[in-house]
KOLZA-489727 format. One record per residue (C-alpha): y, x, z; residue in one letter. Coordinates in steps of 0.1 Angstrom, whole numbers, padded with zeros to 4 digits, always signed. Last residue first. Layout:
BEGIN
YXZa/...
# end
This chain:
BEGIN
+0018+0028-0169f/-0016+0012-0176p/-0033+0029-0147l/-0066+0045-0156t/-0097+0036-0137g/-0104+0034-0100n/-0122+0066-0090e/-0110+0091-0116g/-0076+0073-0117e/-0071+0079-0080f/-0081+0116-0083d/-0058+0121-0114a/-0029+0104-0096l/-0031+0127-0066p/-0037+0108-0034v/-0012+0103-0006m/-0034+0089+0022d/-0021+0063+0046i/-0043+0053+0076a/-0036+0082+0099d/-0034+0056+0127w/+0002+0066+0137p/+0010+0066+0100c/+0025+0099+0089g/+0042+0126+0108e/+0066+0101+0122l/+0104+0100+0124f/+0118+0072+0144a/+0139+0049+0122g/+0137+0019+0146d/+0099+0017+0142p/+0084+0046+0122g/+0092+0067+0092k/+0074+0093+0072s/+0043+0078+0057t/+0057+0048+0041c/+0085+0069+0027l/+0060+0090+0007k/+0079+0084-0026c/+0047+0079-0047g/+0062+0052-0069i/+0037+0025-0060c/+0041-0006-0082l/+0009-0006-0103l/-0011+0009-0075p/-0003-0022-0053d/-0008-0008-0017v/-0028-0029+0008i/-0021-0033+0045i/-0047-0045+0069r/-0060-0077+0086g/-0070-0092+0119f/-0067-0129+0128p/-0095-0133+0117a/-0124-0109+0115h/-0145-0119+0084d/-0115-0131+0064e/-0096-0098+0070d/-0061-0108+0061p/-0042-0087+0035a/-0007-0077+0044w/+0015-0062+0017y/+0028-0030+0002m/+0042-0029-0033c/+0058-0064-0031d/+0093-0051-0036a/+0096-0013-0038v/+0115+0007-0012p/+0086+0010+0013c/+0102+0015+0047y/+0094-0019+0062e/+0058-0019+0049v/+0050+0013+0068c/+0061-0001+0102a/+0033-0027+0102p/+0040-0058+0122s/+0008-0080+0118g/-0011-0063+0146s/-0004-0028+0133c/-0023-0037+0101g/-0052-0018+0117t/-0056+0007+0089c/-0083+0034+0095c/-0103+0023+0065e/-0078+0040+0041n/-0046+0028+0026i/-0037+0046-0007v/-0002+0059-0014a/-0001+0073-0049l/+0007+0108-0062i/+0021+0122-0095h/+0039+0089-0102p/+0033+0071-0136k/+0064+0066-0156r/+0093+0042-0159k/+0087+0022-0128r/+0094-0015-0132q/+0127-0026-0115t/+0120-0049-0086t/+0138-0027-0060t/+0135-0035-0024g/+0112-0054-0001t/+0078-0047+0012s/+0057-0077+0021l/+0048-0090+0056p/+0037-0114+0044a/+0007-0122+0022h/+0000-0110-0014k/-0025-0130-0034v/-0039-0108-0062v/-0044-0128-0095t/-0016-0112-0114g/-0039-0101-0142a/-0027-0065-0139q/-0034-0064-0101f/-0069-0079-0107e/-0075-0053-0134e/-0065-0024-0111i/-0091-0036-0087s/-0083-0053-0054p/-0085-0033-0022a/-0115-0037+0001s/-0117-0059+0032y/-0147-0054+0056a/-0128-0036+0082m/
# end
């Protein structure tokens, strides 16, 4: 898909528009940087607007739908790196609590923080 994730600066500035479905859960700011972050790769299909990964994310607004402007009505899921706690819940559960060995499309990569920051810049916290 043509859509790329927003930059760390865009997340910090609060200019990222997050569309439903959005993850729900805690709104408490994380206290430290996680050791790993969930990163959605190019295999994401958005599960036709009903992504299982978003439902299991325990952090409010961390995972959200991003429409693909070039290929409406398709889209994909994006992870906010400022909110991700690296818990891996998005990769381990499927619909109705079924256990999965990751996303059925293999679209979620758990990336070491050092690798993520090397490519995208340093996270502020």
